[in-house]
C-alpha positions as CSV (number, residue, x, y, z in Angstrom):
1,X,-38.1,-11.1,-63.0
2,X,-38.5,-12.9,-66.0
3,X,-36.9,-16.5,-66.1
4,X,-35.6,-16.3,-68.6
5,X,-32.6,-14.3,-67.0
6,X,-31.2,-17.4,-65.0
7,X,-30.0,-19.1,-68.3
8,X,-28.1,-15.2,-68.7
9,X,-24.4,-16.9,-67.8
10,X,-23.6,-12.8,-66.7
11,X,-26.8,-12.6,-64.3
12,X,-26.4,-15.8,-63.5
13,X,-23.0,-15.1,-61.9
14,X,-24.0,-12.1,-60.5
15,X,-26.5,-13.2,-58.8
16,X,-24.2,-16.0,-57.4
17,X,-21.6,-13.6,-56.0
18,X,-24.9,-11.4,-54.2
19,X,-26.3,-14.6,-52.6
20,X,-22.8,-15.3,-50.9
21,X,-22.5,-11.8,-50.0
22,X,-25.0,-12.2,-48.5
23,X,-24.3,-14.9,-46.4
24,X,-21.1,-14.0,-45.8
25,X,-22.7,-11.1,-43.6
26,X,-25.4,-13.2,-41.9
27,X,-22.3,-15.4,-41.3
28,X,-20.2,-12.5,-39.4
29,X,-23.6,-11.1,-38.0
30,X,-24.3,-14.1,-36.4
31,X,-20.6,-14.8,-35.3
32,X,-20.8,-11.0,-33.8
33,X,-24.6,-11.6,-32.2
34,X,-23.2,-15.0,-30.4
35,X,-20.0,-13.0,-29.0
36,X,-21.9,-10.2,-27.9
37,X,-24.8,-12.5,-26.2
38,X,-21.9,-14.5,-24.7
39,X,-20.0,-12.2,-23.2
40,X,-23.3,-9.8,-21.7
41,X,-25.5,-13.2,-20.9
42,X,-23.3,-16.1,-20.1
43,X,-24.2,-18.8,-16.9
44,X,-21.1,-21.1,-16.4
45,X,-21.8,-24.7,-15.1
46,X,-19.8,-27.3,-13.4
47,X,-20.7,-30.9,-15.0
48,X,-18.4,-32.4,-11.7
49,X,-21.0,-34.6,-9.0
50,X,-18.6,-33.0,-6.5
51,X,-18.4,-29.3,-8.3
52,X,-14.8,-29.5,-7.9
53,X,-14.5,-27.0,-10.4
54,X,-16.8,-24.6,-9.2
55,X,-15.8,-22.1,-5.9
56,X,-17.7,-22.7,-2.2
57,X,-20.7,-20.6,-1.7
58,X,-18.9,-18.6,0.8
59,X,-15.6,-17.3,-1.6
60,X,-18.7,-16.5,-3.9
61,X,-20.6,-14.7,-1.5
62,X,-17.6,-12.9,-0.4
63,X,-16.0,-12.3,-3.9
64,X,-20.2,-10.0,-4.1
65,X,-19.4,-7.9,-1.5
66,X,-16.0,-6.5,-3.2
67,X,-16.2,-3.0,-3.5
68,X,-12.5,-2.2,-5.1
69,X,-10.5,-4.1,-7.1
70,X,-7.9,-7.1,-5.6
71,X,-5.1,-7.9,-7.8
72,X,-3.2,-11.4,-7.0
73,X,0.4,-11.8,-8.5
74,X,1.6,-15.3,-9.0
75,X,5.6,-15.8,-9.2
76,X,5.9,-19.0,-9.7
77,X,8.1,-19.2,-12.5
78,X,6.4,-21.8,-15.4
79,X,9.1,-24.3,-15.8
80,X,8.2,-27.2,-17.5
81,X,10.8,-29.4,-16.6
82,X,9.6,-29.4,-13.3
83,X,6.9,-31.6,-12.2
84,X,5.9,-29.7,-9.6
85,X,6.0,-26.1,-10.7
86,X,3.7,-27.3,-13.5
87,X,1.2,-28.8,-11.0
88,X,0.7,-25.3,-8.8
89,X,0.2,-23.5,-12.5
90,X,-2.5,-26.0,-13.4
91,X,-4.5,-25.2,-10.1
92,X,-3.5,-21.7,-9.7
93,X,-4.7,-21.4,-13.2
94,X,-8.1,-23.1,-12.9
95,X,-8.5,-21.9,-9.7
96,X,-8.1,-18.2,-10.4
97,X,-10.0,-18.6,-13.5
98,X,-13.2,-19.3,-11.2
99,X,-12.0,-16.5,-9.2
100,X,-12.2,-14.0,-12.4
101,X,-15.5,-15.3,-13.1
102,X,-17.2,-14.6,-10.1
103,X,-16.2,-11.7,-9.0
104,X,-17.4,-9.2,-12.6
105,X,-20.0,-7.0,-12.2
106,X,-21.7,-4.8,-14.4
107,X,-19.0,-5.1,-16.7
108,X,-16.7,-4.0,-13.8
109,X,-13.6,-6.9,-13.1
110,X,-12.8,-6.9,-9.2
111,X,-10.3,-9.6,-9.6
112,X,-7.1,-9.0,-11.7
113,X,-4.8,-11.5,-11.8
114,X,-1.6,-11.8,-13.3
115,X,1.4,-14.3,-13.4
116,X,4.7,-12.7,-13.4
117,X,8.0,-14.3,-14.0
118,X,10.4,-12.6,-12.4
119,X,13.4,-14.1,-14.2
120,X,12.4,-13.2,-17.8
121,X,10.5,-10.1,-16.4
122,X,13.2,-8.0,-14.9
123,X,11.8,-4.6,-15.2
124,X,7.9,-6.0,-13.5
125,X,9.7,-7.9,-11.1
126,X,11.3,-4.5,-10.1
127,X,8.1,-2.6,-9.7
128,X,6.1,-5.7,-7.8
129,X,9.2,-4.5,-5.3
130,X,8.6,-1.0,-5.3
131,X,5.0,-0.9,-5.3
132,X,4.8,-3.9,-2.5
133,X,8.3,-3.9,-1.0
134,X,8.4,-7.9,-1.6
135,X,11.4,-9.2,-3.9
136,X,10.9,-13.1,-3.0
137,X,9.6,-15.9,-5.8
138,X,7.0,-18.7,-5.1
139,X,4.4,-16.8,-3.5
140,X,1.3,-14.6,-4.4
141,X,0.8,-11.6,-3.6
142,X,-2.8,-10.1,-2.9
143,X,-3.2,-7.0,-2.6
144,X,-6.0,-4.5,-2.5
145,X,-4.8,-0.6,-2.2
146,X,-1.9,-0.2,0.2
147,X,-2.8,-4.1,2.3
148,X,-0.9,-6.8,1.3
149,X,-1.4,-10.5,1.9
150,X,1.5,-12.9,1.2
151,X,0.8,-16.5,0.4
152,X,4.0,-19.3,0.5
153,X,3.7,-22.8,-1.3
154,X,3.3,-24.4,2.7
155,X,0.3,-23.2,2.9
156,X,-1.4,-23.7,-0.3
157,X,-0.8,-27.8,0.0
158,X,-1.7,-30.1,2.7
159,X,1.5,-33.1,3.0
160,X,1.4,-36.0,3.7
161,X,3.9,-38.6,4.2
162,X,6.1,-36.0,2.2
163,X,3.8,-36.1,-0.8
164,X,1.2,-32.7,-1.7
165,X,-2.2,-34.5,-0.8
166,X,-4.9,-32.2,-1.3
167,X,-4.8,-28.5,-2.5
168,X,-6.0,-25.9,0.1
169,X,-5.6,-22.8,-2.4
170,X,-9.4,-21.4,-2.7
171,X,-9.8,-21.1,1.3
172,X,-6.2,-19.7,1.8
173,X,-6.8,-17.1,-1.3
174,X,-10.3,-16.1,-0.2
175,X,-9.1,-15.6,3.5
176,X,-6.5,-13.2,2.1
177,X,-9.0,-11.5,0.0
178,X,-11.0,-10.3,2.9
179,X,-8.1,-9.2,5.5
180,X,-7.4,-6.9,2.2
181,X,-10.4,-5.9,1.3
182,X,-11.2,-5.1,5.0
183,X,-11.9,-2.0,6.0
184,X,-10.4,-2.0,9.2
185,X,-6.8,-3.4,9.4
186,X,-6.0,-5.1,13.1
187,X,-4.3,-3.3,15.8
188,X,-1.8,-5.1,17.6
189,X,-0.2,-3.4,21.0
190,X,3.4,-4.3,21.8
191,X,3.8,-4.1,25.6
192,X,6.6,-1.7,27.2
193,X,8.4,-0.1,30.5
194,X,9.8,-4.0,31.3
195,X,13.1,-4.1,29.2
196,X,11.1,-5.7,26.8
197,X,12.3,-6.2,23.2
198,X,11.4,-2.7,20.8
199,X,9.7,-3.0,17.3
200,X,11.9,-0.3,16.4
201,X,15.1,-1.9,17.0
202,X,17.6,-3.0,14.6
203,X,20.1,-4.8,17.7
204,X,20.1,-8.8,16.4
205,X,19.9,-10.3,19.0
206,X,17.1,-8.0,20.9
207,X,15.7,-6.2,18.2
208,X,12.1,-6.5,16.5
209,X,12.7,-4.8,13.4
210,X,12.6,-7.2,11.2
211,X,9.3,-8.4,12.8
212,X,8.1,-4.8,12.6
213,X,8.3,-4.9,8.6
214,X,7.2,-8.2,8.8
215,X,3.9,-7.0,10.1
216,X,3.3,-3.6,7.9
217,X,4.2,-5.6,5.0
218,X,1.2,-7.0,5.6
219,X,-1.1,-4.4,6.9
220,X,-1.2,-4.3,10.6
221,X,-1.4,-1.4,12.1
222,X,1.5,-1.7,15.0
223,X,2.0,0.4,18.3
224,X,3.4,0.5,22.0
225,X,1.5,0.2,25.4
226,X,2.6,1.2,28.8
227,X,0.1,0.1,30.9
228,X,1.8,2.3,34.4
229,X,0.7,5.3,32.3
230,X,-2.2,4.2,29.9
231,X,-3.9,2.1,32.7
232,X,-6.5,-0.3,31.0
233,X,-6.2,-2.0,27.4
234,X,-7.3,0.4,24.7
235,X,-10.4,-0.1,23.4
236,X,-8.9,-0.4,19.6
237,X,-7.1,-3.0,20.9
238,X,-7.4,-6.4,18.8
239,X,-4.0,-8.1,20.2
240,X,-1.7,-6.9,22.9
241,X,2.5,-8.4,22.2
242,X,4.1,-8.9,25.9
243,X,7.8,-9.6,24.2
244,X,10.0,-11.0,26.3
245,X,10.0,-8.4,29.3
246,X,13.4,-8.0,31.5
247,X,11.6,-7.3,34.8
248,X,8.5,-8.4,36.7
249,X,5.6,-6.5,35.4
250,X,3.5,-4.9,38.9
251,X,0.6,-6.2,40.2
252,X,-1.5,-3.2,39.1
253,X,-0.6,-4.0,35.3
254,X,-0.8,-7.3,35.4
255,X,-4.8,-6.8,36.4
256,X,-5.7,-4.7,33.6
257,X,-4.7,-7.8,31.2
258,X,-6.4,-10.7,33.4
259,X,-9.3,-8.1,32.8
260,X,-8.9,-7.2,29.1
261,X,-8.6,-11.5,28.2
262,X,-12.2,-12.8,30.9
263,X,-14.3,-9.3,30.5
264,X,-13.4,-7.9,27.0
265,X,-12.9,-11.5,25.4
266,X,-9.2,-10.1,24.6
267,X,-5.9,-11.7,22.6
268,X,-2.1,-11.8,24.4
269,X,0.7,-13.5,22.7
270,X,3.5,-13.8,25.5
271,X,7.2,-14.0,25.3
272,X,8.9,-15.6,27.9
273,X,12.7,-16.1,28.4
274,X,14.0,-18.3,31.2
275,X,16.2,-16.9,34.6
276,X,13.5,-13.6,33.9
277,X,11.0,-13.1,36.5
278,X,8.1,-12.3,34.6
279,X,5.1,-11.2,37.2
280,X,2.2,-12.9,35.4
281,X,2.1,-16.1,37.2
282,X,-1.9,-14.9,38.5
283,X,-2.1,-14.6,34.4
284,X,-1.5,-17.9,33.3
285,X,-3.4,-19.7,36.2
286,X,-6.2,-18.3,34.4
287,X,-5.2,-19.7,31.8
288,X,-4.1,-23.1,33.0
289,X,-0.8,-22.6,31.7
290,X,2.0,-23.3,34.0
291,X,5.4,-20.9,33.0
292,X,7.6,-22.5,35.6
293,X,11.2,-21.5,36.2
294,X,13.5,-24.0,35.0
295,X,16.1,-24.1,31.6
296,X,15.8,-26.7,28.8
297,X,18.3,-28.8,28.4
298,X,18.4,-30.9,25.1
299,X,21.3,-33.2,24.8
300,X,20.1,-34.8,21.5
301,X,22.6,-33.7,18.7
302,X,19.4,-33.7,15.8
303,X,18.2,-31.2,18.6
304,X,20.7,-29.2,18.4
305,X,23.2,-26.6,16.2
306,X,26.6,-26.3,16.4
307,X,26.1,-22.4,17.5
308,X,24.2,-24.3,20.5
309,X,20.9,-23.3,19.2
310,X,17.5,-25.3,20.2
311,X,15.7,-27.4,16.8
312,X,12.4,-27.8,17.7
313,X,10.7,-30.5,15.6
314,X,8.0,-31.4,17.6
315,X,4.7,-29.8,16.8
316,X,1.2,-30.5,18.3
317,X,-1.8,-30.5,16.0
318,X,-2.8,-26.9,15.9
319,X,-3.9,-24.3,14.0
320,X,-0.9,-22.7,15.1
321,X,1.5,-25.3,14.4
322,X,-0.2,-27.3,11.9
323,X,1.8,-26.6,8.8
324,X,5.4,-27.1,9.9
325,X,3.7,-30.6,11.5
326,X,2.9,-31.1,7.6
327,X,5.8,-30.4,6.2
328,X,8.3,-32.2,8.8
329,X,8.9,-28.5,9.3
330,X,11.3,-27.2,12.0
331,X,12.2,-23.7,14.1
332,X,15.2,-22.8,16.0
333,X,15.6,-21.1,19.7
334,X,17.8,-20.3,22.2
335,X,17.7,-20.8,25.6
336,X,14.0,-21.7,26.7
337,X,12.4,-22.3,29.9
338,X,9.3,-25.1,29.5
339,X,5.5,-24.2,28.9
340,X,3.4,-26.8,29.6
341,X,-0.7,-26.8,30.9
342,X,-1.4,-26.4,34.4
343,X,-3.5,-30.1,35.1
344,X,-5.8,-28.3,37.2
345,X,-6.8,-26.9,34.1
346,X,-9.1,-30.0,33.0
347,X,-11.7,-28.6,36.2
348,X,-12.2,-26.3,33.8
349,X,-15.1,-26.7,30.6
350,X,-14.9,-23.7,29.0
351,X,-10.7,-23.9,29.0
352,X,-9.1,-25.5,26.5
353,X,-5.0,-26.2,27.0
354,X,-3.3,-26.9,24.0
355,X,0.4,-28.0,23.8
356,X,2.1,-26.7,20.6
357,X,5.8,-27.2,20.2
358,X,8.0,-29.7,22.3
359,X,11.9,-30.9,23.0
360,X,13.1,-34.5,22.7
361,X,12.9,-37.4,25.0
362,X,16.6,-36.8,25.9
363,X,15.6,-33.4,26.6
364,X,15.0,-32.6,30.7
365,X,14.1,-29.4,32.4
366,X,16.5,-27.8,34.9
367,X,16.3,-26.2,38.6
368,X,19.5,-25.2,39.2
369,X,21.0,-23.7,35.6
370,X,21.8,-20.6,37.8
371,X,24.4,-22.3,40.0
372,X,25.2,-26.1,38.9
373,X,28.3,-26.2,36.3
374,X,28.6,-28.4,34.7
375,X,24.8,-29.2,34.4
376,X,23.5,-32.6,34.8
377,X,20.8,-33.9,35.3
378,X,18.7,-34.6,38.5
379,X,16.0,-37.0,38.8
380,X,15.2,-36.2,41.6
381,X,15.0,-32.0,41.1
382,X,14.5,-31.7,37.5
383,X,11.2,-32.0,35.1
384,X,12.2,-35.4,32.7
385,X,11.2,-34.3,28.8
386,X,9.7,-34.6,26.0
387,X,9.0,-30.6,27.0
388,X,6.1,-28.3,26.2
389,X,7.5,-24.9,25.1
390,X,4.6,-23.1,23.7
391,X,0.8,-23.8,24.8
392,X,-2.1,-21.6,23.1
393,X,-5.0,-21.4,25.4
394,X,-8.2,-20.6,24.6
395,X,-11.5,-20.5,26.7
396,X,-15.9,-19.9,25.1
397,X,-17.8,-17.1,26.6
398,X,-21.1,-17.9,27.2
399,X,-23.7,-15.2,26.3
400,X,-27.0,-13.8,28.4
401,X,-28.9,-16.0,26.0
402,X,-26.9,-19.3,27.5
403,X,-24.9,-19.7,24.0
404,X,-21.3,-20.4,23.6
405,X,-19.6,-18.1,21.9
406,X,-15.7,-17.4,21.6
407,X,-13.9,-15.8,24.3
408,X,-10.2,-14.6,24.9
409,X,-7.1,-15.8,23.8
410,X,-3.8,-16.5,24.9
411,X,-0.5,-18.2,23.4
412,X,2.4,-18.2,25.6
413,X,6.3,-19.1,24.3
414,X,9.3,-20.2,26.3
415,X,11.4,-17.5,24.5
416,X,11.8,-15.0,22.6
417,X,15.3,-15.3,20.6
418,X,13.2,-17.2,17.3
419,X,11.4,-14.1,17.2
420,X,14.9,-11.6,17.0
421,X,16.3,-10.4,13.5
422,X,18.8,-13.0,13.7
423,X,16.7,-15.3,13.8
424,X,12.9,-13.8,12.7
425,X,13.9,-14.8,8.5
426,X,14.1,-18.4,9.4
427,X,10.7,-20.0,7.6
428,X,9.3,-21.7,10.9
429,X,10.0,-18.9,13.4
430,X,8.2,-16.5,12.1
431,X,5.5,-19.2,10.4
432,X,4.7,-19.3,13.8
433,X,5.1,-16.2,15.2
434,X,2.4,-15.1,12.2
435,X,0.1,-18.3,12.6
436,X,-0.1,-17.3,16.9
437,X,-0.8,-13.8,15.5
438,X,-3.8,-15.2,13.2
439,X,-5.3,-17.7,15.2
440,X,-5.3,-15.1,18.2
441,X,-7.4,-13.2,16.0
442,X,-9.5,-15.7,14.6
443,X,-8.4,-15.0,11.4
444,X,-7.4,-18.6,10.6
445,X,-11.0,-20.0,10.8
446,X,-12.2,-17.2,8.7
447,X,-13.4,-19.4,6.6
448,X,-15.1,-23.4,6.4
449,X,-13.9,-23.9,2.9
450,X,-12.4,-28.3,2.6
451,X,-9.6,-28.7,0.9
452,X,-9.6,-30.7,-2.5
453,X,-8.2,-34.0,-2.5
454,X,-5.7,-34.2,-5.2
455,X,-6.4,-36.5,-7.8
456,X,-4.7,-38.7,-10.5
457,X,-6.5,-41.2,-12.1
458,X,-5.0,-44.4,-13.7
459,X,-6.3,-46.7,-16.5
460,X,-5.1,-50.6,-16.6
461,X,-5.9,-52.3,-19.5
462,X,-5.2,-55.8,-20.9
463,X,-4.0,-56.2,-24.6
464,X,-7.6,-57.4,-25.4
465,X,-8.6,-54.6,-24.4
466,X,-7.2,-52.4,-25.8
467,X,-7.6,-53.8,-29.3
468,X,-11.2,-53.6,-28.7
469,X,-10.8,-49.5,-27.5
470,X,-8.8,-49.0,-30.4
471,X,-11.4,-50.5,-32.8
472,X,-14.4,-48.8,-31.3
473,X,-12.2,-45.3,-31.0
474,X,-10.2,-45.5,-34.7
475,X,-11.3,-48.3,-36.9
476,X,-15.3,-48.0,-37.1
477,X,-14.4,-44.3,-36.9
478,X,-12.0,-44.2,-40.0
479,X,-13.8,-46.3,-41.6
480,X,-17.1,-44.6,-41.3
481,X,-14.3,-41.2,-42.8
482,X,-12.7,-44.1,-46.1
483,X,-16.7,-44.9,-47.2
484,X,-17.5,-41.5,-47.2
485,X,-14.5,-40.2,-49.2
486,X,-15.5,-43.5,-51.3
487,X,-19.6,-42.1,-52.5
488,X,-17.9,-38.6,-52.6
489,X,-15.5,-39.6,-55.4
490,X,-17.7,-41.9,-57.1
491,X,-20.5,-39.2,-57.0
492,X,-17.3,-36.7,-58.5
493,X,-16.7,-38.8,-62.0
């Protein structure tokens, strides 16, 4: 090409147009290539010293094993005028973004996250009700196939002195993912044959239909067990529930339960009402529990409703009751009997018995509740309060190699009214029940993921320090920018 052609105006214009077009094409190609590499070959780095923005290695390990897609649906409304809701959305979005990133393999996303405002997205809310049968807002639905786990707000945060102190969302959500993605759903057997409360009954006082729906919505399998016919606890039993028998169990029924607990490291939850012969004294003795034939009387008005229900406000430190303890929750019982630790249980080093819930100091356990009217406290015959209304027993088992492994677990409540249809939907009541189920099945300790403290930072500066900061971060960059503009205009002219 002849050099003199660059002096021709038309040639130079065409040359510049071609040059610009090539530059634009190269720029577009660079952006496309960069996005392709970023989408297919990317790494995420958490530069914080504590790794606060990364999932625990245990969570990542479970996510890598997923074979089915897990849907996580959040129904907390996003209201910028409500600081608590804004905080929940911020914490959840940061956390769930990590789940989506770590659960993506071979171009497929195994975690799908959706935020739904049930007030604005009416059609989507109706779809959720039809698909999952859950109508309430302010919860998280974790689902895979037909298995569903519901997470409510108090489960996401630890509270101290009425304020949120730590975020435990990762532990709760990862546990829910494990539950809904596991192939085998837990099998619960409800004992029958002694006038027990029934799963198919809609009776408000003695029915358990609300509990039945609650369990099935959470992918539990429920069945009925009559030990007079079966003879033994079925091999597929993960948990046996004894819901308030009205007559004593026979020795030939109690023995299979004792063998199930001791020999097979079984799991049992028992509800025993006052004034009823239960016939399970030998079983309770094995597990360090005293279930005495007394009735709890509490005269403190703070522990009684106008209708006569017992309000439970005292909770022990245990996985079953910790949530209600942290949030100063309550549970609503009818008439109850004391259930406490047998002092002789301390002699068994492998047995651990814990207090769960109790009454006020103004309560007592009445011995003559069948005959005395009006009922009055008798220091010589009655048991003074505060009283324990429920206990949880756990025994560690020894393997052939001498290693201590988890053994059987037993939870006993001195009341069954709180799980009946007319009271079950009360928050403290169903929380006690489902936490008892999860603890006995060892589902509350699936993970060893620490909670994350809620950190807030506040900078307190003196006026001279603030002026120095403005000079450093505002005046100096502004002066450099002004100098650059001055040089630009000088060169132009």
